[in-house]
N, C-alpha and C positions, 0 to 999 in steps of 0.2 A: 727339898730346897730348890733344886734346879727347876722342877716343875713349876713352883710358885713364881720364880723369876721369869720363866717363859710365859706364863699366863699373864703376868703383870706387864710385860713388855710387848706382847703380841700386838696390842692395838697400835703401838707406835710404828710397827713395820707393815701393817696391813693396809690395803687400799692404795690406789694410784695417786691420791691427792694428799698423802701424808706430808708433814713438814720435812721429813727426811728426804723423800723423793724430790721435793722442791729444792732443797739444799744440794742434793747430789746433782741435779740438773744444772744448777747454777755453777757448781764446781766444774762440771764437764765443759761448760761453755768457757769458763775462765781458763782452764787448762788448754783448750783448743786455741785460745787467743794469746797464749804465752809468748809465742814467737813474735807476734805483732807488737805486744807490749815491750818486749826487749828491743825490737828494731826501733820503735818510737823513742825509747829511752836513749839508745845509742846515737840516734840522729840528733837528739837534743844535746847530748854530751859533746858530739862533734861540733855543733854550733857554738857551744860555750868555749871549746878549745880554740876554735877559729877566732873568736873574739879576743883571746889572749894575744894573738899575733897582730892585731890591728893597731898599728901605731904605738906611740909611747904612752904608757899608763903611769899614774902615780902609785906609790906604794900602797896607799889605802885602797885604791880601786883594785889593785892586784890581789890584795888580801880578800876582798869580797868575791872576786872571781874564783880564786882558789878554793875558798870556803864553799861556794856554790857547787864547784866540781866535786869536792869531797862529799857533799850531801847527795848529789845525784848518783855517784858511784857507790854509795853506802850499801844499797840493797843488791847491787849488780856485781861489783868486783871490790872486795874489801881491801885488797892490796893497793889498788889504784886510789881508793878512798883515803887510805892512810897516807899515800904519797902526797896527795893534794892537801890533806890536813896539815902535814909537816910543812909544806910550802906556805900555807896560810899562816901557820904559827911563826914562821920565819919573817913573813911580811909584818905580822903584828909586832914582833920584837923590834923591827926596824922603825916602826912608828912610835915606839915607847909604850905600847899598850899590849903587853903579852897576855 
């Protein structure tokens, strides 16, 4: 049984141009760029947070800004995402649209 499995799957793993080699190469590149992706995400989040501090905003605008921050943090820091989602919910309740 193991021999049959090996014989059937051998073509998938042989050769330098196999689809698996291509996918592994792409994965390697993505992993090498992880720090850059994270830095870009944090830079964008910092920009969004700075926009919170710019002058007076209406409740509706604050809702959208908090919601955007919650979305951006979702894949990076779940606790921060939850924090901004709660703030967005609070703003939504203040507008009467929970």
